[in-house]
FITI-438717 format. One line per field, with one value per residue (C-alpha): residue number from 0; x, y negated, z; residue in three letters. Coordinates in steps of 0.1 Angstrom, whole numbers, plus 2048, in hexadecimal, padded with zeros to 3 digits. Example, Ala and Ser with C-alpha at 12.3 -4.5 7.8 and 13.67 -1.06 7.14 Angstrom:
<recs>
k: [0; 1]
px: [87B; 889]
py: [82D; 80B]
pz: [84E; 847]
r: [ALA; SER]
</recs>
This chain:
<recs>
k: [0; 1; 2; 3; 4; 5; 6; 7; 8; 9; 10; 11; 12; 13; 14; 15; 16; 17; 18; 19; 20; 21; 22; 23; 24; 25; 26; 27; 28; 29; 30; 31; 32; 33; 34; 35; 36; 37; 38; 39; 40; 41; 42; 43; 44; 45; 46; 47; 48; 49; 50; 51; 52; 53; 54; 55; 56; 57; 58; 59; 60; 61; 62; 63; 64; 65; 66; 67; 68; 69; 70; 71; 72; 73; 74; 75; 76; 77; 78; 79; 80; 81; 82; 83; 84; 85; 86; 87; 88; 89; 90; 91; 92; 93; 94; 95; 96; 97; 98; 99; 100; 101; 102; 103; 104; 105; 106; 107; 108; 109; 110; 111; 112; 113; 114; 115; 116; 117; 118; 119; 120; 121; 122; 123; 124; 125; 126; 127; 128; 129; 130; 131; 132; 133; 134; 135; 136; 137; 138; 139; 140; 141; 142; 143; 144; 145; 146; 147; 148; 149; 150; 151; 152; 153; 154; 155; 156; 157; 158; 159; 160; 161; 162; 163; 164; 165; 166; 167; 168; 169; 170; 171; 172; 173; 174; 175; 176; 177; 178; 179; 180; 181; 182; 183; 184; 185; 186; 187; 188; 189; 190; 191; 192; 193; 194; 195; 196; 197; 198; 199; 200; 201; 202; 203; 204; 205; 206; 207; 208; 209; 210; 211; 212; 213; 214; 215; 216; 217; 218; 219; 220; 221; 222; 223; 224; 225; 226; 227; 228; 229; 230; 231; 232; 233; 234; 235; 236; 237; 238; 239; 240; 241; 242; 243; 244; 245; 246; 247; 248; 249; 250; 251; 252; 253; 254; 255; 256; 257; 258; 259; 260; 261; 262; 263; 264; 265; 266; 267; 268; 269; 270; 271; 272; 273; 274; 275; 276; 277; 278; 279; 280; 281; 282; 283; 284; 285; 286; 287; 288; 289; 290; 291; 292; 293; 294; 295; 296; 297; 298; 299; 300; 301; 302; 303; 304; 305; 306; 307]
px: [2B7; 2A9; 2C8; 2B2; 2AF; 2B6; 2B4; 2CE; 2C3; 2DE; 2C8; 2E6; 30A; 319; 31E; 32F; 345; 333; 341; 32C; 338; 32B; 322; 30E; 327; 32B; 30E; 2F6; 2FE; 304; 2DE; 2D4; 2C7; 2CF; 2F4; 307; 324; 347; 34B; 32B; 336; 357; 343; 32C; 349; 359; 338; 335; 358; 350; 335; 34E; 346; 364; 367; 355; 353; 359; 355; 358; 370; 355; 352; 340; 32C; 31C; 319; 31C; 317; 339; 34D; 361; 36F; 393; 38A; 375; 390; 3AA; 393; 38F; 3B3; 3BA; 3A0; 3B9; 3BD; 398; 393; 385; 37F; 375; 362; 375; 361; 37C; 3A1; 39F; 38E; 3AA; 3C3; 3B0; 3AE; 3D3; 3DB; 3C5; 3D9; 3BB; 3C5; 3A7; 391; 371; 36A; 347; 338; 315; 307; 2F1; 2F8; 2DF; 2EA; 30F; 306; 2F0; 308; 32A; 323; 332; 329; 32C; 34B; 35E; 353; 361; 382; 385; 37F; 399; 3B2; 3AB; 3AE; 3D0; 3DD; 3D1; 3DF; 400; 402; 3FA; 3D5; 3BC; 39D; 379; 360; 33B; 323; 303; 2E1; 2E7; 2C3; 2AF; 2B3; 298; 29D; 2A6; 291; 29E; 2C4; 2D1; 2E5; 301; 307; 30C; 323; 339; 33C; 344; 35E; 36F; 373; 37F; 399; 3A4; 3AF; 392; 395; 36F; 351; 330; 311; 2F8; 2D2; 2D2; 2AD; 2A3; 28F; 2A2; 292; 2A2; 29C; 2AE; 2CB; 2CF; 2CE; 2E8; 300; 2FC; 30C; 32D; 346; 34D; 36E; 35D; 342; 35D; 366; 342; 32D; 309; 2FB; 2D5; 2BB; 29A; 283; 26B; 273; 28A; 2AC; 2AF; 29F; 2B9; 2D5; 2C9; 2C8; 2EC; 2F7; 2E9; 2FB; 31C; 320; 330; 333; 314; 312; 2FB; 2F6; 2F1; 2CD; 2C4; 2D2; 2D4; 2CB; 2D9; 2D7; 2D9; 2BC; 29C; 28A; 2A6; 29D; 2B3; 2CE; 2C9; 2CC; 2EA; 2D6; 2BC; 2D8; 2EA; 2C9; 2C2; 2E6; 2E9; 2C7; 2D5; 2F2; 30B; 320; 326; 33C; 325; 317; 2F3; 2E8; 304; 2FE; 2D8; 2E0; 2F8; 2DE; 2C4; 2DD; 2E2; 2BD; 2B8; 2D3; 2C0; 29F; 28D; 285; 29D; 28F; 29F; 285; 29E; 2A8; 284; 27C; 29A; 293; 26F]
py: [402; 3FC; 3F0; 3D6; 3C1; 3A7; 39A; 37E; 35C; 342; 325; 310; 312; 30F; 32E; 324; 33B; 344; 356; 36A; 36A; 389; 386; 3A5; 3B8; 39A; 381; 39D; 3B7; 39E; 397; 3BC; 3CA; 3ED; 3F6; 400; 418; 40C; 428; 41D; 3F8; 403; 419; 3FB; 3E4; 3FF; 403; 3DE; 3DB; 3F6; 3E0; 3C5; 3AC; 397; 388; 39B; 38C; 3AC; 3A3; 388; 386; 378; 382; 3A4; 395; 37D; 395; 3B9; 3C5; 3B8; 3C4; 3DB; 3BF; 3CA; 3EE; 3E4; 3CE; 3E9; 402; 3EE; 3E2; 3F9; 3E6; 3C9; 3B4; 3B1; 391; 399; 37A; 37D; 364; 354; 340; 333; 334; 357; 363; 356; 368; 389; 383; 37D; 39C; 3B0; 3A0; 38D; 37B; 363; 356; 341; 326; 318; 2F9; 2EA; 2CB; 2C7; 2C2; 2DB; 2F8; 2F1; 2F4; 314; 325; 319; 30F; 2ED; 2CB; 2C5; 2AF; 2C8; 2E4; 2D0; 2C9; 2EE; 2F8; 2DF; 2ED; 311; 308; 2F7; 315; 32E; 31A; 317; 33D; 343; 34B; 339; 32A; 327; 311; 314; 2F8; 305; 2F3; 2DD; 2DC; 2DE; 2E7; 2FA; 2E4; 2C2; 2C4; 2B1; 2AD; 28C; 292; 27B; 292; 2B0; 29B; 290; 2B2; 2C3; 2A9; 2AF; 2D4; 2CC; 2B3; 2CD; 2E4; 2FC; 307; 309; 2FF; 311; 2FC; 311; 30F; 323; 324; 324; 303; 2F3; 2EB; 2E4; 2BF; 2BF; 2D3; 2BB; 29C; 2AB; 2B6; 294; 285; 296; 28C; 2A4; 2AE; 2B6; 2CB; 2E0; 2EC; 2F3; 312; 316; 32F; 333; 346; 351; 349; 335; 345; 329; 33A; 340; 31F; 30E; 322; 315; 2F1; 2F6; 305; 2E7; 2D0; 2E0; 2FA; 31A; 32F; 33F; 353; 371; 392; 3B4; 3BE; 39D; 3A8; 392; 370; 35C; 36B; 349; 339; 34C; 33F; 34A; 369; 37B; 36E; 36B; 38E; 393; 3A9; 38D; 374; 38B; 392; 36D; 364; 381; 377; 354; 363; 35D; 37C; 385; 3A3; 3B6; 3D9; 3D3; 3F7; 401; 3E3; 3EA; 40F; 403; 3EC; 407; 41E; 403; 3FD; 422; 420; 403; 417; 3FC; 3F0; 3D7; 3B4; 3B0; 3AE; 3BC; 3D9; 3E3; 3E0; 3F5; 40F; 413]
pz: [1A4; 181; 16D; 15B; 17B; 186; 162; 160; 153; 158; 14F; 143; 139; 15C; 16F; 190; 1A3; 1C3; 1E2; 1FA; 21E; 22F; 254; 25A; 270; 287; 285; 27B; 295; 2B2; 2B4; 2B3; 2D4; 2CB; 2D1; 2B2; 2B7; 2AE; 294; 283; 283; 272; 259; 252; 24A; 234; 221; 21D; 210; 1F6; 1E7; 1DE; 1FA; 204; 21E; 239; 25C; 270; 295; 2B0; 2CD; 2E3; 308; 30B; 326; 30D; 2EF; 2FB; 2D7; 2CD; 2EB; 2D4; 2BE; 2C0; 2B8; 29A; 28C; 290; 280; 260; 25C; 23F; 22B; 226; 210; 217; 22B; 24D; 262; 287; 29C; 2B9; 2D3; 2E9; 2F2; 302; 2E3; 2CE; 2E4; 2DF; 2BA; 2B8; 2CC; 2B3; 296; 286; 267; 265; 280; 282; 29C; 2A2; 2B0; 2B3; 2A3; 2C1; 2E6; 2F4; 2DF; 2E7; 30C; 307; 2EF; 2F9; 31D; 318; 308; 2E3; 2E6; 2FB; 2E4; 2C6; 2D9; 2E1; 2BD; 2B1; 2CA; 2C0; 29B; 2A1; 2B5; 29B; 27E; 290; 292; 26E; 272; 25B; 269; 25E; 270; 278; 282; 291; 293; 274; 26A; 28A; 2AF; 2C3; 2E1; 2D1; 2B2; 294; 290; 283; 262; 26F; 28C; 274; 25E; 27B; 28B; 269; 261; 282; 279; 256; 263; 27C; 260; 25A; 236; 235; 24B; 24A; 251; 264; 262; 283; 288; 263; 263; 246; 224; 202; 206; 227; 219; 1FC; 213; 22B; 210; 1FF; 21E; 217; 1FC; 1DF; 1EE; 20F; 1FE; 1ED; 211; 21C; 21F; 227; 241; 23E; 252; 244; 262; 24D; 22B; 21F; 21E; 1F9; 1F0; 206; 1F5; 1D4; 1E0; 1ED; 1CC; 1BA; 1D2; 1CB; 1E7; 1DB; 1FB; 20B; 22B; 22D; 23F; 22F; 233; 243; 265; 283; 28F; 2AD; 2CF; 2DF; 2CB; 2D0; 2B1; 299; 284; 26C; 255; 230; 222; 20C; 1F4; 1EF; 1E9; 1D0; 1BD; 1B9; 1AF; 196; 188; 182; 16E; 18B; 190; 1B5; 1B0; 1C8; 1C0; 1CA; 1CB; 1E2; 1F8; 1FB; 204; 21F; 22E; 22D; 240; 25A; 25E; 265; 280; 28F; 28C; 279; 256; 245; 243; 221; 205; 1EC; 202; 208; 1E3; 1D8; 1F3; 1E7]
r: [MET; ASN; PRO; ALA; PHE; PRO; ASP; PRO; HIS; PRO; GLY; GLY; THR; GLU; ARG; PRO; GLU; VAL; SER; ILE; TYR; GLU; VAL; GLY; PRO; ARG; ASP; GLY; LEU; GLN; ALA; GLU; ALA; GLN; SER; VAL; ALA; THR; VAL; ASP; LYS; ILE; ASP; PHE; ILE; GLN; ARG; LEU; ALA; ALA; THR; GLY; LEU; ASP; PRO; ILE; GLU; VAL; THR; SER; PHE; VAL; SER; PRO; ALA; TRP; VAL; PRO; GLN; LEU; ALA; ASP; SER; ALA; GLU; VAL; LEU; ALA; GLY; VAL; ARG; ASP; LEU; ALA; PRO; LEU; ARG; MET; PRO; VAL; LEU; VAL; PRO; ASN; ALA; ARG; GLY; LEU; GLU; ARG; ALA; GLN; GLU; ALA; ASP; ALA; GLN; THR; ILE; ALA; VAL; PHE; VAL; SER; ALA; THR; GLU; THR; PHE; ALA; ARG; LYS; ASN; LEU; ASN; THR; ASP; ARG; GLU; ASP; ALA; LEU; ALA; ASP; ALA; GLU; HIS; ILE; THR; ALA; GLU; ALA; LEU; GLY; SER; GLY; ILE; SER; VAL; ARG; GLY; TYR; VAL; SER; MET; CYS; PHE; GLY; ASP; PRO; TRP; GLU; GLY; ARG; VAL; PRO; ILE; GLU; ASP; VAL; LEU; SER; VAL; THR; ARG; ARG; LEU; LEU; ALA; ALA; GLY; CYS; TYR; GLU; VAL; SER; LEU; GLY; ASP; THR; ILE; GLY; VAL; GLY; THR; PRO; GLY; HIS; VAL; ARG; GLU; LEU; LEU; GLY; GLY; PHE; THR; GLY; GLN; GLU; ARG; ASP; ARG; LEU; ALA; LEU; HIS; THR; HIS; ASP; THR; TYR; GLY; GLN; ALA; LEU; ALA; ASN; VAL; LEU; ALA; GLY; LEU; ASP; ALA; GLY; VAL; ARG; VAL; PHE; ASP; SER; ALA; ALA; GLY; GLY; LEU; GLY; GLY; CYS; PRO; PHE; ALA; GLY; SER; ALA; THR; GLY; ASN; LEU; ALA; THR; GLU; ASP; LEU; VAL; TRP; MET; LEU; GLU; GLY; MET; GLY; ILE; SER; THR; GLY; VAL; ASP; LEU; SER; THR; LEU; ALA; ALA; THR; SER; GLU; TRP; MET; ALA; LYS; LEU; LEU; ARG; ARG; THR; SER; PRO; SER; SER; VAL; VAL; ARG; ALA; LEU; SER; ALA]
</recs>
């Protein structure tokens, strides 16, 4: 990479501390049709850790019948244990998933719910209220055993079956997870239909103290992911989810394309004078390596530019 770029221009005196929550090994790979070997997943996480990313969501203790790609979750977590004190959350979909995560000695888990009824039924095979109750129960059980818990809310900006999602629904579901004890809740634009105006209006519904515990998870289906991050940044959000190389999507929502690429996010933030602590060249090389394993070109603009 040319060391002159990205050329930082802070545009003001405030340089907020921003955290990148890397989801490539879990949310990225789960949607890939091509099977990735356990040893390659471990290598991927190790390479990502070497870039300075922290935390890295490494896998999910979901049923292999639902997501075969992540059937090796215990093996992957065991294979990266020596990376501690790197934070390595794992996704837990239900009580059985929590048991498996506890057996694997996970230190941080993530629970997820839907802001819409239809997606709760399609993704979690239950209604939204029962899914919330299950997430609250899992959170209480995890906290009681010394495991910290992050929350996800899917379909915050639109649902492929229900269409528009009332902001009040997102607020109420998110507040349930915060009240349950999640240290942070990530608001997901699962199908990528959100716009900056929508992001501002949704975040404006939370109090300042609530926004301090929110993250934003954007998808680039309609090219809005970075614009939505910027709107979130302006509204006070300081944690943003992304996937190395723009991997993934959602296997249970057909219109969802890849996550925001971590490289694209780092390029924008560094250009704003916001230090991320991430080695962009090493990260881009890691994503190029993974793209070759998957036998395709990385969807990340920055990865493609640096590779060229």
